[in-house]
C-alpha positions as CSV (number, residue, x, y, z in Angstrom):
1,M,-3.5,-65.2,-13.8
2,P,0.0,-65.2,-15.4
3,D,1.2,-68.4,-16.9
4,D,4.1,-68.8,-14.4
5,A,1.4,-69.2,-11.7
6,A,-0.3,-72.1,-13.6
7,T,-1.3,-75.0,-11.4
8,F,-2.0,-78.7,-12.2
9,R,-5.7,-78.1,-11.5
10,M,-5.6,-75.4,-14.3
11,L,-3.9,-77.8,-16.6
12,I,-6.6,-80.5,-15.9
13,S,-9.3,-77.9,-16.3
14,Q,-8.0,-77.0,-19.8
15,F,-8.1,-80.7,-20.8
16,T,-11.6,-81.5,-19.4
17,D,-13.0,-78.3,-21.0
18,F,-11.6,-79.7,-24.3
19,L,-13.0,-83.2,-23.5
20,T,-16.5,-81.9,-23.0
21,V,-16.5,-80.2,-26.4
22,A,-14.9,-83.4,-27.9
23,I,-17.7,-85.6,-26.5
24,H,-20.5,-83.3,-28.0
25,T,-18.6,-83.4,-31.3
26,V,-18.4,-87.2,-31.3
27,L,-22.2,-87.5,-30.5
28,Y,-23.0,-85.2,-33.4
29,E,-20.6,-86.6,-36.0
30,R,-21.5,-90.2,-35.2
31,N,-25.3,-89.6,-35.1
32,I,-25.8,-90.9,-31.6
33,Y,-28.6,-88.3,-31.3
34,P,-30.5,-86.5,-34.1
35,Q,-28.3,-83.8,-35.5
36,T,-31.3,-81.4,-35.3
37,S,-30.9,-81.7,-31.5
38,F,-27.6,-79.9,-31.6
39,L,-26.9,-76.1,-31.5
40,S,-24.2,-74.4,-33.4
41,A,-21.5,-72.8,-31.2
42,R,-17.9,-71.6,-31.3
43,K,-15.0,-72.9,-29.2
44,Y,-11.3,-72.3,-29.8
45,N,-12.4,-70.0,-32.6
46,F,-13.9,-73.0,-34.4
47,A,-17.4,-73.9,-35.3
48,V,-18.6,-76.8,-33.0
49,R,-21.9,-78.5,-32.1
50,Q,-23.5,-78.8,-28.7
51,S,-26.4,-81.0,-27.7
52,R,-29.3,-78.9,-26.5
53,H,-30.9,-81.7,-24.6
54,P,-30.7,-81.0,-20.8
55,K,-30.3,-84.6,-19.8
56,V,-27.6,-85.3,-22.3
57,C,-25.7,-82.2,-21.2
58,E,-26.1,-83.2,-17.6
59,W,-24.8,-86.7,-18.2
60,I,-21.8,-85.4,-20.1
61,N,-21.0,-82.8,-17.4
62,D,-21.2,-85.4,-14.7
63,A,-19.0,-87.9,-16.6
64,V,-16.4,-85.2,-17.3
65,A,-16.5,-84.2,-13.6
66,A,-15.8,-87.8,-12.6
67,V,-12.9,-88.0,-15.1
68,E,-11.5,-84.8,-13.7
69,T,-11.5,-86.2,-10.2
70,E,-9.4,-89.1,-11.2
71,L,-7.1,-87.0,-13.4
72,L,-6.4,-84.8,-10.3
73,K,-5.4,-87.9,-8.4
74,G,-3.0,-88.9,-11.2
75,N,-4.7,-92.2,-11.7
76,V,-5.6,-92.1,-15.4
77,E,-3.6,-93.5,-18.4
78,R,-6.3,-92.9,-21.0
79,V,-9.8,-91.5,-21.4
80,A,-12.1,-93.2,-24.0
81,V,-15.4,-92.2,-25.6
82,V,-16.8,-95.6,-26.7
83,V,-19.5,-95.9,-29.4
84,Y,-21.7,-99.0,-29.4
85,N,-24.1,-100.3,-32.0
86,K,-27.7,-101.2,-31.1
87,G,-26.5,-104.7,-30.1
88,L,-24.2,-103.0,-27.5
89,K,-21.1,-104.1,-29.2
90,P,-18.3,-101.4,-29.3
91,T,-17.7,-100.2,-32.8
92,E,-15.4,-97.2,-32.1
93,R,-13.2,-95.8,-29.3
94,F,-12.1,-92.2,-29.3
95,L,-9.0,-92.4,-27.2
96,F,-7.1,-89.6,-25.4
97,D,-3.7,-90.7,-23.9
98,V,-3.0,-88.5,-20.9
99,S,-0.1,-90.6,-19.5
100,R,2.3,-87.7,-20.1
101,F,0.6,-85.2,-17.9
102,P,3.1,-84.1,-15.2
103,P,3.1,-86.3,-12.0
104,V,1.8,-84.0,-9.2
105,S,0.8,-85.1,-5.7
106,F,-2.9,-84.5,-5.0
107,T,-1.9,-82.2,-2.1
108,D,-0.1,-80.0,-4.6
109,V,-2.7,-79.6,-7.4
110,D,-3.2,-75.9,-6.5
111,T,0.5,-75.2,-6.1
112,P,2.0,-73.1,-9.0
113,L,4.1,-75.2,-11.4
114,E,7.4,-74.1,-12.7
115,R,9.6,-75.5,-15.5
116,K,12.9,-74.2,-16.9
117,D,14.6,-74.9,-20.2
118,S,18.2,-76.1,-20.6
119,G,19.4,-72.6,-20.2
120,G,17.6,-72.0,-16.9
121,K,14.9,-69.8,-18.3
122,I,11.3,-70.3,-17.1
123,V,9.1,-71.6,-19.8
124,P,5.3,-71.4,-20.0
125,I,3.4,-74.3,-18.4
126,L,0.2,-73.4,-20.1
127,P,0.8,-71.2,-23.2
128,L,-2.9,-70.3,-23.8
129,I,-2.5,-69.1,-27.4
130,D,-0.7,-72.3,-28.4
131,I,-3.3,-74.4,-26.5
132,E,-6.2,-72.8,-28.4
133,E,-4.4,-73.2,-31.7
134,Q,-3.8,-76.9,-31.1
135,F,-7.2,-77.6,-29.7
136,R,-8.7,-75.9,-32.8
137,A,-6.7,-78.2,-35.1
138,T,-7.7,-81.3,-33.0
139,M,-11.4,-80.3,-33.2
140,S,-11.1,-79.9,-36.9
141,K,-9.9,-83.5,-37.1
142,L,-12.7,-84.8,-34.9
143,A,-15.3,-82.9,-36.9
144,N,-14.1,-84.7,-40.0
145,C,-13.9,-88.2,-38.5
146,G,-16.7,-89.4,-40.7
147,T,-14.4,-89.2,-43.7
148,V,-12.2,-92.1,-42.4
149,L,-14.8,-94.1,-40.4
150,K,-17.5,-96.5,-41.6
151,P,-21.0,-95.1,-41.5
152,A,-22.2,-94.5,-37.9
153,P,-24.2,-97.4,-36.4
154,V,-27.9,-96.9,-36.5
155,G,-29.5,-96.8,-33.0
156,G,-26.0,-96.5,-31.4
157,T,-25.2,-95.4,-27.9
158,F,-22.0,-94.4,-26.1
159,T,-20.2,-94.2,-22.8
160,V,-17.1,-92.5,-21.3
161,A,-14.4,-94.8,-19.8
162,I,-11.0,-94.4,-18.2
163,E,-8.1,-96.8,-18.2
164,L,-6.1,-96.6,-15.0
165,K,-2.3,-96.5,-14.7
166,G,-0.6,-99.6,-13.4
167,D,-0.5,-98.2,-9.9
168,G,-3.8,-96.3,-10.2
169,Q,-6.3,-96.8,-7.4
170,A,-9.8,-97.9,-8.6
171,P,-12.3,-95.1,-7.9
172,I,-14.6,-96.5,-5.2
173,S,-17.3,-94.3,-3.6
174,H,-21.0,-94.1,-3.0
175,P,-22.8,-93.3,-5.1
176,Q,-20.5,-95.1,-7.6
177,P,-19.9,-93.1,-10.7
178,W,-17.7,-95.8,-12.3
179,M,-18.4,-99.5,-13.1
180,P,-15.1,-101.4,-12.5
181,V,-14.1,-103.9,-15.2
182,E,-11.3,-106.4,-15.0
183,P,-9.0,-106.0,-18.0
184,I,-9.2,-109.6,-19.0
185,L,-13.0,-109.4,-19.0
186,D,-13.2,-106.1,-20.7
187,K,-15.8,-106.7,-23.5
188,D,-14.7,-103.5,-25.2
189,T,-11.1,-104.9,-25.6
190,A,-12.4,-108.4,-26.6
191,N,-14.8,-107.2,-29.2
192,M,-12.3,-104.8,-30.7
193,S,-9.4,-107.2,-30.8
194,Q,-9.5,-106.8,-34.6
195,K,-9.4,-103.1,-35.1
196,R,-7.8,-100.4,-37.2
197,A,-6.5,-97.1,-35.7
198,H,-6.9,-93.6,-37.2
199,P,-4.7,-90.9,-35.7
200,I,-6.4,-87.7,-34.7
201,R,-3.7,-85.4,-33.4
202,A,-1.0,-85.1,-30.8
203,V,-1.3,-82.0,-28.6
204,A,1.9,-80.5,-27.1
205,A,1.4,-77.1,-25.5
206,G,3.7,-76.5,-22.6
207,D,3.1,-79.3,-20.1
208,L,-0.3,-80.1,-21.6
209,I,0.7,-83.1,-23.7
210,F,-1.6,-85.9,-24.9
211,E,-2.2,-88.0,-28.0
212,S,-5.6,-88.9,-29.5
213,W,-6.7,-91.4,-32.0
214,I,-9.7,-93.5,-33.0
215,E,-9.9,-97.3,-32.8
216,E,-12.5,-98.8,-35.2
217,A,-13.7,-102.4,-35.1
218,R,-13.1,-104.1,-38.4
219,E,-16.4,-105.8,-38.2
220,A,-19.1,-103.5,-36.7
221,D,-22.0,-106.0,-37.1
């Protein structure tokens, strides 16, 4: 399909595809599961790792599908992959700020998008070559996150979370894929009040624009 027929759903699909690879990469690099349980693969013309455990893959796919649903509604400010130590205290948050995704009504997610430059010329909404190049550079940063972070917590675990926009509607359904948390009671925020940030990369490819970084707790006891 030509780029000038790109839709918001296609834009979100590009991001969630990237998010899936990013989650597998975090799990591998932070030793959440034994590294021997990961396969070597290639994505964005870059060497990546993928868990080969069916239950892990199923959980990730379900989590990303739930994220995608909220992204299509325009509810999401940030997506976070949170790493916990064995005491269930958050030690790291891999954050993806998607607040600059274009505002599109849910009824128009499959309507072709169009954008023009200052001269009135139609410009690509999703320049696929540029997207692959920028995703490749971002994955390279993620794959080397261990060089800037403390050693990964032994016996750690993880989850995927979303931060809603100010006017975002909480995702309520049955069965409930999300556990709602009031901001003031958010234990992740409280436990990481003393943190340091490590930039990953800003992606800007057409209308696919987001920033990513890591927040690391100063004391990961």
